[in-house]
PASEBA-1860 file (N, C-alpha, C; in nm, 3 decimals):
! residues 189
1> XXXXXXXX> 0.847/-4.586/-0.337/0.780/-4.511/-0.234/0.811/-4.362/-0.252 ~ 0.709/-4.279/-0.235/0.721/-4.135/-0.252/0.717/-4.067/-0.116 ~ 0.783/-3.952/-0.106/0.779/-3.870/0.014/0.726/-3.733/-0.026 ~ 0.628/-3.686/0.048/0.572/-3.553/0.023/0.634/-3.454/0.121 ~ 0.682/-3.342/0.069/0.738/-3.237/0.155/0.663/-3.107/0.129 ~ 0.623/-3.041/0.236/0.563/-2.908/0.228/0.664/-2.807/0.280 ~ 0.686/-2.701/0.204/0.774/-2.593/0.245/0.689/-2.470/0.270 ~ 0.708/-2.406/0.382/0.629/-2.287/0.416/0.720/-2.178/0.471
9> XXXXXXXX> 0.688/-2.055/0.438/0.755/-1.938/0.494/0.650/-1.849/0.554 ~ 0.674/-1.803/0.674/0.578/-1.713/0.740/0.578/-1.576/0.675 ~ 0.695/-1.534/0.627/0.702/-1.404/0.561/0.822/-1.402/0.468 ~ 0.820/-1.307/0.377/0.930/-1.285/0.284/0.991/-1.149/0.314 ~ 1.115/-1.127/0.276/1.175/-0.995/0.301/1.095/-0.883/0.235 ~ 1.092/-0.767/0.298/1.021/-0.651/0.244/1.072/-0.621/0.103 ~ 0.982/-0.590/0.014/1.019/-0.555/-0.123/1.032/-0.674/-0.216 ~ 1.004/-0.794/-0.168/1.014/-0.913/-0.253/0.911/-0.906/-0.365
17> XXXXXXXX> 0.956/-0.922/-0.488/0.868/-0.920/-0.604/0.863/-1.054/-0.677 ~ 0.963/-1.139/-0.656/0.971/-1.266/-0.727/1.013/-1.376/-0.630 ~ 0.970/-1.497/-0.662/1.011/-1.616/-0.588/1.067/-1.713/-0.691 ~ 1.185/-1.767/-0.664/1.250/-1.862/-0.755/1.260/-1.997/-0.685 ~ 1.220/-2.101/-0.755/1.229/-2.238/-0.702/1.332/-2.311/-0.787 ~ 1.436/-2.362/-0.724/1.539/-2.436/-0.795/1.527/-2.584/-0.763 ~ 1.539/-2.667/-0.867/1.538/-2.811/-0.849/1.681/-2.858/-0.822 ~ 1.695/-2.960/-0.737/1.830/-3.011/-0.711/1.888/-3.076/-0.837
25> XXXXXXXX> 2.019/-3.075/-0.848/2.086/-3.137/-0.962/2.164/-3.259/-0.916 ~ 2.202/-3.342/-1.011/2.289/-3.453/-0.979/2.218/-3.584/-0.948 ~ 2.087/-3.586/-0.951/2.016/-3.712/-0.925/2.022/-3.804/-1.046 ~ 1.988/-3.931/-1.026/1.991/-4.028/-1.136/1.859/-4.036/-1.210 ~ 1.750/-3.986/-1.151/1.618/-3.993/-1.214/1.574/-3.852/-1.256 ~ 1.554/-3.831/-1.386/1.519/-3.698/-1.434/1.378/-3.655/-1.394 ~ 1.294/-3.745/-1.353/1.157/-3.712/-1.313/1.142/-3.699/-1.162 ~ 1.251/-3.703/-1.092/1.246/-3.696/-0.947/1.346/-3.591/-0.898
33> XXXXXXXX> 1.305/-3.491/-0.823/1.175/-3.469/-0.759/1.076/-3.402/-0.854 ~ 0.951/-3.397/-0.809/0.845/-3.331/-0.883/0.783/-3.223/-0.796 ~ 0.738/-3.118/-0.864/0.672/-3.007/-0.795/0.523/-3.023/-0.817 ~ 0.449/-3.037/-0.710/0.307/-3.064/-0.718/0.222/-2.936/-0.723 ~ 0.254/-2.842/-0.635/0.171/-2.722/-0.627/0.251/-2.611/-0.561 ~ 0.229/-2.486/-0.609/0.288/-2.367/-0.548/0.173/-2.272/-0.518 ~ 0.169/-2.224/-0.397/0.064/-2.131/-0.356/0.128/-2.013/-0.284 ~ 0.093/-1.892/-0.325/0.143/-1.772/-0.261/0.024/-1.691/-0.213
41> XXXXXXXX> 0.024/-1.658/-0.086/-0.082/-1.574/-0.030/-0.023/-1.440/0.010 ~ -0.093/-1.336/-0.025/-0.047/-1.201/0.005/-0.149/-1.133/0.095 ~ -0.103/-1.078/0.205/-0.190/-1.004/0.296/-0.156/-0.855/0.282 ~ -0.246/-0.778/0.225/-0.218/-0.636/0.208/-0.202/-0.565/0.343 ~ -0.122/-0.460/0.342/-0.106/-0.378/0.461/-0.157/-0.237/0.431 ~ -0.223/-0.179/0.527/-0.278/-0.044/0.512/-0.207/0.051/0.607 ~ -0.180/0.170/0.556/-0.114/0.275/0.634/-0.203/0.399/0.629 ~ -0.247/0.445/0.745/-0.336/0.560/0.750/-0.263/0.683/0.803
49> XXXXXXXX> -0.277/0.792/0.730/-0.226/0.923/0.772/-0.345/1.001/0.827 ~ -0.343/1.029/0.957/-0.452/1.103/1.021/-0.432/1.254/1.009 ~ -0.329/1.293/0.940/-0.299/1.434/0.912/-0.297/1.520/1.038 ~ -0.220/1.472/1.136/-0.195/1.554/1.254/-0.049/1.600/1.258 ~ 0.030/1.553/1.162/0.165/1.603/1.136/0.202/1.563/0.993 ~ 0.320/1.603/0.946/0.358/1.575/0.807/0.448/1.452/0.796 ~ 0.460/1.371/0.900/0.558/1.262/0.902/0.532/1.154/0.798 ~ 0.410/1.134/0.756/0.379/1.029/0.658/0.372/1.083/0.515
57> XXXXXXXX> 0.382/1.214/0.501/0.375/1.279/0.370/0.515/1.282/0.308 ~ 0.523/1.254/0.178/0.653/1.259/0.110/0.686/1.402/0.069 ~ 0.593/1.468/0.001/0.608/1.609/-0.034/0.472/1.676/-0.022 ~ 0.477/1.808/-0.012/0.351/1.885/-0.006/0.380/2.025/-0.056 ~ 0.275/2.090/-0.097/0.290/2.229/-0.137/0.295/2.316/-0.013 ~ 0.345/2.438/-0.029/0.369/2.527/0.086/0.241/2.586/0.143 ~ 0.133/2.587/0.068/0.011/2.654/0.112/-0.086/2.567/0.187 ~ -0.033/2.475/0.270/-0.118/2.389/0.351/-0.083/2.404/0.498
65> XXXXXXXX> -0.184/2.387/0.583/-0.165/2.395/0.728/-0.265/2.302/0.795 ~ -0.243/2.276/0.923/-0.337/2.193/0.998/-0.442/2.280/1.065 ~ -0.565/2.231/1.064/-0.675/2.295/1.135/-0.715/2.202/1.248 ~ -0.698/2.248/1.372/-0.736/2.167/1.487/-0.858/2.224/1.560 ~ -0.918/2.327/1.502/-1.038/2.385/1.563/-1.160/2.298/1.530 ~ -1.262/2.311/1.608/-1.390/2.242/1.586/-1.377/2.090/1.580 ~ -1.285/2.035/1.656/-1.260/1.891/1.654/-1.384/1.811/1.692 ~ -1.456/1.856/1.792/-1.575/1.783/1.837/-1.685/1.789/1.732
73> XXXXXXXX> -1.709/1.905/1.676/-1.815/1.921/1.576/-1.787/1.841/1.450 ~ -1.660/1.832/1.410/-1.625/1.764/1.286/-1.585/1.619/1.307 ~ -1.566/1.578/1.433/-1.530/1.440/1.461/-1.388/1.404/1.422 ~ -1.299/1.504/1.417/-1.160/1.481/1.378/-1.074/1.588/1.443 ~ -0.969/1.544/1.511/-0.886/1.638/1.587/-0.796/1.725/1.501 ~ -0.761/1.681/1.380/-0.670/1.757/1.296/-0.695/1.724/1.149 ~ -0.701/1.829/1.067/-0.721/1.814/0.923/-0.627/1.907/0.850 ~ -0.591/1.872/0.727/-0.507/1.959/0.645/-0.596/2.047/0.559
81> XXXXXXXX> -0.566/2.177/0.562/-0.645/2.274/0.484/-0.552/2.367/0.407 ~ -0.609/2.435/0.309/-0.534/2.536/0.235/-0.522/2.662/0.320 ~ -0.419/2.741/0.294/-0.405/2.869/0.365/-0.450/2.986/0.279 ~ -0.488/2.961/0.155/-0.537/3.065/0.065/-0.631/3.006/-0.037 ~ -0.695/3.093/-0.114/-0.794/3.048/-0.213/-0.752/3.078/-0.356 ~ -0.624/3.085/-0.381/-0.574/3.118/-0.514/-0.638/3.029/-0.620 ~ -0.673/3.091/-0.731/-0.728/3.016/-0.844/-0.615/2.967/-0.934 ~ -0.491/2.984/-0.891/-0.375/2.943/-0.971/-0.342/2.797/-0.950
89> XXXXXXXX> -0.224/2.770/-0.900/-0.176/2.634/-0.881/-0.244/2.567/-0.762 ~ -0.281/2.441/-0.780/-0.349/2.365/-0.675/-0.250/2.323/-0.566 ~ -0.295/2.325/-0.443/-0.218/2.271/-0.332/-0.226/2.118/-0.339 ~ -0.126/2.049/-0.283/-0.124/1.903/-0.296/-0.044/1.839/-0.182 ~ -0.066/1.709/-0.167/0.010/1.622/-0.077/0.046/1.499/-0.158 ~ 0.170/1.450/-0.145/0.207/1.325/-0.212/0.257/1.225/-0.108 ~ 0.238/1.098/-0.141/0.282/0.986/-0.059/0.365/0.891/-0.146 ~ 0.470/0.836/-0.088/0.550/0.734/-0.155/0.533/0.604/-0.079
97> XXXXXXXX> 0.470/0.508/-0.143/0.452/0.374/-0.088/0.472/0.277/-0.205 ~ 0.547/0.172/-0.184/0.572/0.074/-0.291/0.447/-0.008/-0.319 ~ 0.421/-0.030/-0.445/0.314/-0.119/-0.491/0.177/-0.082/-0.434 ~ 0.135/0.038/-0.459/0.004/0.084/-0.409/-0.106/0.002/-0.475 ~ -0.197/-0.047/-0.392/-0.307/-0.130/-0.440/-0.442/-0.058/-0.433 ~ -0.461/0.022/-0.330/-0.589/0.090/-0.310/-0.565/0.213/-0.226 ~ -0.651/0.315/-0.245/-0.641/0.439/-0.169/-0.781/0.479/-0.122 ~ -0.788/0.523/0.002/-0.911/0.581/0.054/-0.874/0.714/0.119
105> XXXXXXXX> -0.953/0.815/0.094/-0.929/0.947/0.152/-1.061/1.004/0.201 ~ -1.054/1.082/0.307/-1.175/1.145/0.362/-1.159/1.296/0.355 ~ -1.253/1.358/0.288/-1.257/1.504/0.278/-1.376/1.558/0.355 ~ -1.357/1.672/0.420/-1.465/1.739/0.491/-1.496/1.870/0.420 ~ -1.625/1.894/0.397/-1.669/2.009/0.319/-1.774/2.089/0.395 ~ -1.756/2.221/0.404/-1.853/2.310/0.467/-1.964/2.338/0.367 ~ -2.055/2.242/0.353/-2.157/2.250/0.248/-2.265/2.354/0.278 ~ -2.267/2.406/0.398/-2.360/2.517/0.425/-2.301/2.650/0.376
113> XXXXXXXX> -2.169/2.650/0.343/-2.099/2.772/0.302/-2.079/2.779/0.150 ~ -2.042/2.666/0.089/-2.021/2.663/-0.056/-2.033/2.520/-0.108 ~ -2.056/2.507/-0.237/-2.074/2.376/-0.300/-1.944/2.294/-0.292 ~ -1.960/2.164/-0.294/-1.845/2.074/-0.291/-1.766/2.086/-0.421 ~ -1.637/2.109/-0.405/-1.541/2.103/-0.517/-1.445/1.992/-0.479 ~ -1.445/1.886/-0.557/-1.375/1.763/-0.520/-1.223/1.774/-0.523 ~ -1.161/1.689/-0.441/-1.018/1.663/-0.449/-0.993/1.585/-0.577 ~ -0.873/1.597/-0.631/-0.831/1.517/-0.746/-0.722/1.421/-0.700
121> XXXXXXXX> -0.715/1.307/-0.766/-0.620/1.203/-0.727/-0.537/1.161/-0.847 ~ -0.408/1.135/-0.820/-0.314/1.097/-0.926/-0.226/0.983/-0.877 ~ -0.179/0.902/-0.972/-0.088/0.791/-0.944/0.037/0.806/-1.029 ~ 0.149/0.757/-0.977/0.275/0.766/-1.051/0.367/0.649/-1.013 ~ 0.446/0.605/-1.110/0.549/0.505/-1.083/0.671/0.570/-1.018 ~ 0.705/0.692/-1.065/0.832/0.755/-1.031/0.821/0.888/-0.956 ~ 0.700/0.937/-0.931/0.683/1.065/-0.864/0.703/1.183/-0.956 ~ 0.719/1.159/-1.085/0.741/1.266/-1.184/0.626/1.275/-1.284
129> XXXXXXXX> 0.587/1.162/-1.340/0.479/1.156/-1.438/0.354/1.108/-1.367 ~ 0.250/1.193/-1.366/0.129/1.164/-1.290/0.013/1.132/-1.383 ~ -0.064/1.029/-1.348/-0.184/0.990/-1.421/-0.305/1.013/-1.333 ~ -0.410/1.079/-1.385/-0.530/1.097/-1.302/-0.599/0.964/-1.276 ~ -0.656/0.952/-1.156/-0.731/0.832/-1.118/-0.867/0.878/-1.067 ~ -0.971/0.825/-1.129/-1.108/0.859/-1.089/-1.147/0.785/-0.962 ~ -1.202/0.857/-0.867/-1.241/0.800/-0.738/-1.392/0.783/-0.731 ~ -1.434/0.679/-0.663/-1.573/0.665/-0.621/-1.585/0.739/-0.489
137> XXXXXXXX> -1.707/0.778/-0.449/-1.722/0.842/-0.320/-1.860/0.818/-0.261 ~ -1.866/0.834/-0.130/-1.992/0.825/-0.055/-1.995/0.941/0.042 ~ -2.110/1.004/0.057/-2.127/1.121/0.143/-2.204/1.086/0.270 ~ -2.169/1.155/0.378/-2.242/1.145/0.504/-2.246/1.285/0.566 ~ -2.366/1.330/0.610/-2.373/1.461/0.675/-2.310/1.455/0.814 ~ -2.241/1.562/0.852/-2.188/1.574/0.988/-2.220/1.713/1.040 ~ -2.207/1.730/1.171/-2.232/1.858/1.236/-2.371/1.913/1.200 ~ -2.470/1.826/1.218/-2.608/1.867/1.192/-2.635/1.899/1.047
145> XXXXXXXX> -2.557/1.845/0.956/-2.578/1.870/0.814/-2.508/1.994/0.761 ~ -2.437/2.066/0.848/-2.365/2.185/0.802/-2.241/2.148/0.721 ~ -2.186/2.031/0.748/-2.069/1.980/0.678/-2.102/1.845/0.616 ~ -2.025/1.809/0.516/-2.037/1.678/0.452/-1.904/1.607/0.460 ~ -1.909/1.482/0.506/-1.791/1.395/0.506/-1.799/1.311/0.379 ~ -1.703/1.334/0.288/-1.700/1.259/0.163/-1.583/1.161/0.169 ~ -1.615/1.032/0.161/-1.513/0.928/0.163/-1.487/0.884/0.019 ~ -1.365/0.908/-0.026/-1.323/0.871/-0.162/-1.257/0.734/-0.158
153> XXXXXXXX> -1.276/0.660/-0.264/-1.208/0.530/-0.277/-1.155/0.516/-0.419 ~ -1.026/0.485/-0.428/-0.962/0.453/-0.555/-0.942/0.303/-0.554 ~ -1.029/0.227/-0.623/-1.021/0.082/-0.616/-0.902/0.027/-0.695 ~ -0.860/-0.095/-0.663/-0.741/-0.154/-0.727/-0.746/-0.154/-0.879 ~ -0.864/-0.177/-0.936/-0.873/-0.186/-1.082/-0.850/-0.052/-1.152 ~ -0.852/0.059/-1.078/-0.826/0.190/-1.140/-0.685/0.241/-1.115 ~ -0.613/0.179/-1.023/-0.477/0.222/-0.993/-0.382/0.151/-1.089 ~ -0.305/0.226/-1.166/-0.215/0.163/-1.263/-0.114/0.069/-1.195
161> XXXXXXXX> -0.085/-0.041/-1.260/0.014/-0.135/-1.210/0.148/-0.065/-1.193 ~ 0.217/-0.095/-1.085/0.348/-0.036/-1.059/0.343/0.100/-0.992 ~ 0.226/0.140/-0.943/0.212/0.270/-0.876/0.289/0.270/-0.745 ~ 0.377/0.369/-0.729/0.456/0.386/-0.607/0.433/0.520/-0.540 ~ 0.361/0.609/-0.606/0.334/0.742/-0.553/0.186/0.776/-0.574 ~ 0.131/0.846/-0.476/-0.008/0.894/-0.484/-0.007/1.042/-0.453 ~ -0.081/1.119/-0.532/-0.096/1.263/-0.507/-0.243/1.294/-0.483 ~ -0.268/1.371/-0.377/-0.402/1.423/-0.348/-0.395/1.573/-0.373
169> XXXXXXXX> -0.477/1.620/-0.464/-0.472/1.761/-0.504/-0.600/1.832/-0.461 ~ -0.583/1.945/-0.396/-0.696/2.026/-0.351/-0.758/2.100/-0.469 ~ -0.888/2.129/-0.462/-0.947/2.213/-0.566/-0.894/2.356/-0.553 ~ -0.893/2.428/-0.663/-0.848/2.568/-0.660/-0.970/2.660/-0.648 ~ -0.943/2.782/-0.603/-1.049/2.882/-0.594/-1.140/2.861/-0.475 ~ -1.260/2.911/-0.486/-1.354/2.908/-0.375/-1.337/3.033/-0.291 ~ -1.427/3.052/-0.197/-1.421/3.173/-0.114/-1.360/3.149/0.024 ~ -1.345/3.022/0.063/-1.297/2.990/0.197/-1.169/2.907/0.190
177> XXXXXXXX> -1.061/2.958/0.247/-0.934/2.884/0.243/-0.943/2.754/0.323 ~ -1.024/2.750/0.426/-1.034/2.632/0.512/-1.133/2.529/0.460 ~ -1.182/2.548/0.341/-1.277/2.454/0.281/-1.232/2.418/0.141 ~ -1.211/2.290/0.111/-1.233/2.171/0.193/-1.113/2.139/0.281 ~ -1.131/2.037/0.366/-1.023/1.989/0.452/-1.004/1.840/0.427 ~ -0.877/1.799/0.428/-0.845/1.657/0.412/-0.830/1.598/0.551 ~ -0.914/1.498/0.582/-0.919/1.441/0.716/-0.822/1.325/0.735 ~ -0.816/1.235/0.638/-0.724/1.123/0.647/-0.706/1.057/0.510
185> XXXXX> -0.592/0.989/0.495/-0.561/0.916/0.373/-0.509/0.779/0.415 ~ -0.569/0.673/0.357/-0.525/0.536/0.383/-0.477/0.475/0.252 ~ -0.354/0.425/0.253/-0.296/0.362/0.135/-0.272/0.215/0.167 ~ -0.328/0.129/0.084/-0.311/-0.015/0.100/-0.211/-0.065/-0.003 ~ -0.113/-0.142/0.045/-0.010/-0.197/-0.042/-0.031/-0.346/-0.057
END
């Protein structure tokens, strides 16, 4: 006669990367017990930074500030913007999250003032060596078409395995320091 046992865990400790199954020792039958099936389900978690403070940011460049003006017109109470238009070093924000799976970011562009210059995105295992990641995007007009809301998506298949850091880099130059603005960043682990 056989007995079937199901073992289930509601959750594993944070940071778990491996599961080890050990068979009991000391039995008289080498074929007993038997392992029939192992199933692991993972539910991704998403963390959204609404950019109303720097609490979710790991590092940032000094030339960034929050813009809380025109909240009703832009549909967002707070966005991160550049404080200057230097054509030199790009302003940036970095995030540290273990095992990044997907990234979505929303940029707002004053398209009645100047052409869209895209944000750049990078991934890193260690926060030191950065690899560019190409984003897909979709546009929607806001504020009567004076602004464009561009939603970027970095899908899982483009994010290198083992990514623990994400960098969002602002475009350099342009005539307006407040354009573009980063509205929010969502990182799925």
